[in-house]
C-alpha positions in Angstrom: -55.3 -16.8 -10.9 -53.4 -18.8 -13.5 -50.6 -20.4 -13.0 -48.9 -18.4 -15.5 -49.8 -15.2 -13.3 -49.1 -17.0 -10.2 -45.7 -17.6 -11.7 -45.0 -14.1 -12.6 -46.0 -12.8 -8.9 -43.9 -15.3 -7.6 -40.8 -14.2 -9.8 -41.9 -10.7 -8.9 -41.9 -10.9 -5.1 -38.7 -12.8 -5.5 -37.0 -10.2 -7.5 -38.3 -7.2 -4.7 -37.2 -9.4 -2.0 -33.3 -9.4 -3.5 -33.6 -6.3 -3.8 -34.6 -5.5 -0.4 -31.7 -7.6 0.9 -29.0 -6.1 -1.5 -26.9 -3.7 0.0 -25.0 -0.4 -0.9 -22.2 -0.2 -3.1 -18.7 0.4 -1.0 -15.7 2.4 -3.1 -12.3 1.3 -1.5 -9.9 3.7 -3.0 -6.0 2.1 -2.6 -2.5 2.5 -3.6 -1.8 0.2 -6.6 0.3 -2.8 -5.6 -2.7 -3.6 -3.1 -4.8 -4.7 -5.7 -4.5 -8.7 -5.6 -5.2 -7.9 -1.8 -8.1 -6.8 -2.3 -9.4 -8.7 -4.9 -9.2 -12.2 -2.0 -10.1 -10.0 0.7 -13.4 -8.5 -0.6 -15.2 -11.7 -1.7 -14.3 -12.8 2.0 -15.6 -10.2 3.9 -18.8 -9.9 1.4 -19.5 -13.5 2.4 -19.1 -13.2 5.3 -21.3 -9.9 5.9 -23.9 -11.7 3.8 -24.4 -14.2 6.5 -24.5 -12.0 9.9 -26.5 -9.3 8.2 -28.7 -10.6 4.9 -27.5 -8.1 2.9 -25.4 -8.6 -0.1 -22.6 -6.0 -0.8 -20.9 -4.8 -3.9 -17.0 -3.6 -3.6 -15.4 -1.5 -6.2 -12.1 -1.0 -6.0 -9.7 2.0 -7.4 -6.0 1.7 -7.4 -3.3 3.9 -8.5 -0.4 5.9 -7.1 -0.7 6.5 -3.7 -1.0 10.3 -3.6 -2.9 10.8 -6.8 -5.2 8.0 -5.0 -6.0 10.8 -1.7 -5.9 13.7 -4.4 -8.5 12.2 -6.2 -10.7 11.8 -2.8 -9.8 15.1 -1.9 -11.6 16.5 -5.1 -14.2 14.6 -5.0 -13.7 10.7 -5.7 -16.8 9.7 -3.6 -14.3 6.9 -1.7 -16.2 5.2 1.7 -12.8 4.0 2.7 -9.3 5.1 2.1 -6.6 2.2 2.5 -3.5 3.9 1.8 0.3 2.9 2.5 1.6 6.3 4.2 -0.5 8.1 7.3 0.4 11.4 5.3 -2.2 10.8 1.9 -4.8 10.1 5.0 -4.2 13.4 6.9 -4.4 14.8 3.8 -8.1 14.1 3.6 -8.2 16.3 6.5 -6.0 19.1 6.4 -7.3 19.6 2.9 -11.1 19.0 2.5 -11.8 17.8 6.2 -13.3 15.0 5.1 -12.0 12.8 8.2 -11.3 13.8 12.0 -7.6 14.8 12.6 -7.7 11.4 15.5 -8.4 9.3 12.6 -6.0 6.7 13.0 -7.0 6.5 16.4 -10.1 4.6 15.9 -8.9 1.3 15.0 -6.3 -1.3 16.8 -2.3 -0.7 16.1 -3.3 3.1 15.2 -5.3 1.8 11.7 -2.7 0.1 10.5 -3.4 -3.7 9.9 -0.2 -5.1 8.8 3.3 -3.9 7.9 5.4 -4.5 5.3 8.7 -3.2 4.2 11.0 -2.1 1.1 13.6 -5.1 -0.3 15.3 -4.8 -3.6 14.6 -7.0 -6.6 17.4 -8.0 -8.8 17.4 -10.7 -11.7 17.8 -14.3 -11.9 21.1 -15.2 -10.9 21.9 -11.0 -9.4 24.5 -10.3 -12.2 24.8 -7.0 -10.9 26.0 -8.7 -7.2 23.7 -6.5 -5.5 23.1 -7.2 -1.4 22.4 -4.0 0.1 21.8 -0.3 -0.5 25.4 0.4 -0.8 25.7 -1.5 -3.7 22.5 0.6 -5.6 25.1 3.6 -5.8 27.8 2.1 -8.3 28.6 2.7 -11.5 26.7 0.8 -14.1 24.0 -0.2 -11.9 20.3 1.0 -13.1 17.7 1.4 -10.4 14.1 1.3 -11.0 11.7 3.3 -8.4 8.2 5.0 -8.2 8.5 8.6 -7.6 8.5 9.7 -4.1 6.7 12.8 -4.8 3.9 11.0 -5.7 3.8 7.5 -4.2 4.1 6.1 -0.5 5.9 3.5 -2.4 8.8 5.9 -3.5 8.6 7.7 -0.6 9.6 4.8 1.8 12.4 3.8 -0.9 13.8 7.0 -0.1 13.7 7.2 3.4 14.9 3.7 3.6 17.9 4.7 1.3 18.5 7.6 4.1 18.0 6.6 7.1 20.5 3.2 6.1 23.0 6.4 5.3 22.3 8.4 8.4 23.0 4.8 10.6 26.7 3.9 8.8 29.2 4.3 11.1 29.9 8.3 10.6 26.6 9.0 9.2 25.0 12.3 9.1 22.9 14.2 6.9 24.9 15.6 4.9 26.5 12.1 4.1 22.7 10.9 3.6 21.7 13.6 1.3 24.9 12.6 -0.9 24.1 8.9 -0.8 20.9 9.8 -1.8 21.8 12.1 -4.2 24.0 9.2 -6.3 21.0 6.7 -5.6 19.1 8.5 -7.8 21.7 9.5 -10.5 21.2 5.8 -11.0 17.5 5.9 -11.4 16.7 6.1 -15.4 12.9 6.5 -15.1 10.6 7.1 -11.6 7.4 5.8 -12.5 4.0 7.2 -11.1 3.4 3.4 -9.3 4.7 0.7 -7.7 2.9 -1.6 -10.3 4.3 1.0 -12.9 7.4 0.2 -11.8 7.3 -3.5 -11.7 6.1 -3.2 -15.5 9.6 -1.4 -16.5 11.6 -3.4 -14.2 9.2 -6.9 -15.5 8.4 -6.5 -18.6 10.1 -3.4 -20.4 13.6 -5.0 -19.1 14.7 -1.4 -17.8 16.9 -2.1 -15.0 19.1 -4.2 -12.7 17.2 -3.6 -8.9 13.3 -2.5 -8.4 13.2 -1.2 -5.0 9.4 -1.9 -3.6 7.8 -3.0 -1.0 7.9 -7.2 0.0 4.4 -8.2 -1.0 4.8 -6.7 -4.3 7.5 -9.6 -4.7 4.7 -12.2 -4.3 2.9 -10.6 -6.8 5.8 -10.2 -9.6 6.1 -14.0 -8.5 2.4 -15.2 -9.5 2.6 -13.0 -12.8 5.6 -13.3 -14.3 6.9 -16.7 -12.6 9.3 -17.5 -9.9 12.0 -17.6 -12.3 12.7 -14.6 -13.7 14.4 -12.8 -10.6 15.5 -13.1 -6.8 14.1 -10.7 -3.6 17.2 -9.9 -1.6 17.0 -8.3 2.1 18.8 -5.6 2.7 21.4 -5.3 6.1 18.6 -2.3 7.3 14.9 -1.2 6.0 12.3 1.4 7.0 9.0 -0.3 8.4 6.3 0.1 5.6 2.8 0.9 7.8 0.1 1.2 5.3 -3.1 2.9 7.3 -6.5 2.2 6.6 -10.1 5.2 7.5 -13.7 5.1 7.0 -13.9 8.5 4.8 -16.6 10.2 7.2 -18.2 12.7 5.2 -18.9 10.5 2.1 -20.3 7.3 4.4 -22.2 9.7 6.2 -24.3 11.2 3.5 -24.1 7.8 1.5 -25.8 6.3 4.6 -23.0 3.4 4.5 -20.8 4.1 7.8 -21.7 1.3 9.8 -21.0 -1.7 6.3 -17.8 1.0 5.8 -16.9 0.2 9.6 -17.6 -3.7 9.5 -15.2 -3.9 6.1 -12.1 -2.4 8.2 -12.7 -4.1 11.3 -13.0 -7.6 9.0 -9.2 -6.4 8.5 -8.2 -7.6 12.2 -10.2 -11.0 11.7 -8.1 -14.2 11.7 -9.8 -15.0 8.1 -8.5 -11.6 6.7 -5.1 -11.9 8.8 -4.5 -15.2 7.1 -5.3 -13.7 3.6 -3.3 -10.8 4.3 -0.4 -13.4 5.1 -1.2 -15.3 1.9 -0.3 -11.8 0.5 3.0 -11.4 1.9 1.7 -8.6 4.0 3.2 -9.3 7.8 0.0 -9.8 9.9 -0.5 -8.1 13.4 -2.4 -10.9 14.9 0.4 -12.6 16.8 -0.5 -16.6 16.0 -1.3 -15.7 11.8 2.4 -13.9 12.1 3.6 -17.4 13.8 2.4 -19.4 11.9 3.5 -17.5 8.3 7.3 -16.8 9.8 9.0 -18.8 7.6 8.2 -16.4 4.8 9.3 -13.5 6.6 12.7 -13.2 6.8 13.9 -11.6 10.2 15.0 -7.8 9.2 16.6 -5.2 11.1 13.7 -2.3 10.7 13.6 1.6 12.0 10.7 3.5 11.8 9.5 6.9 10.1 8.5 8.1 13.6 12.0 7.2 15.0 14.8 8.5 12.5 12.7 11.3 10.7 10.4 12.7 13.5 7.6 11.3 12.1 5.7 11.1 8.7 4.6 15.0 9.0 8.2 16.3 9.4 9.5 13.8 6.9 7.1 15.0 4.4 8.0 18.7 4.9 11.3 18.1 5.1 11.8 15.7 2.2 9.1 15.5 -0.2 7.2 19.0 -0.2 8.1 21.3 -3.4 11.5 22.9 -2.1 12.2 20.3 -0.4 15.4 17.6 -0.3 13.7 15.1 -3.1 13.6 18.1 -5.0 17.3 19.4 -4.2 18.9 16.2 -4.6 17.0 15.2 -7.9 17.5 18.6 -9.5 21.5 18.0 -9.3 21.2 14.3 -11.1 
């Protein structure tokens, strides 16, 4: 065998060896404001997994409005994992397509919630409209930018936060909450199709006096647009945002990627991943990591969807299904 032949053989052997070690490709279908978090997380997981198994995984991301993303998976998008911002968009995978078991949330710690967030108010620098709480959003002349509650979890959390705030005021009741949210929606010039689209409307197009979004989106705005153009207002009361995750059973079993997908999601609870979450202003479940980053997470009085609305299934049916409270109050805008 000539030297050249030996070189070709060695090169071929190396290529075959690399191919043999290369792992499968995973698709993570997620909501749009998590794009930056998973850009940071994925390389850390790939490196850890390669060290552990010798396989090199490729992780693809898909981001958009949470409701639209869930429907894409139901309609056939081959997601190995789905990482949404509220349980109904994952429940739908079971209810409409039987892609996952009904008890999916019990398979991972914390009811499959690796971290939490909350809704905040983002205003322009100097807060020219002096917006301090939800009650300021119904004042004449205040323009509110938010995603559409019909198709986005971000919008639903903002809607429910405002409704819950009104309910919990002295003398609050369902009718007063309905009137309050109706008045707020009258101040919304446009309902965007996702949280990142709403950010673009507020920051790039210069529309609105206040943006309603997740706490972690404020940090993404700072990274992209700088910290000099806006301020974050923490309201007196907000809703606890609970973004769940799960494997998509029928997809991973068809592709043979169950082990890799399960390891990917389990990684979210490791100290390394919890650090990445905190660095992206997601509130970690790990008490030690949360304590380390406590200074960037102001204490806010929170309520949960379970406490105020009887759970997500009830909230979805009452407020966001066709003909529900959102359709009723928005139609009167």
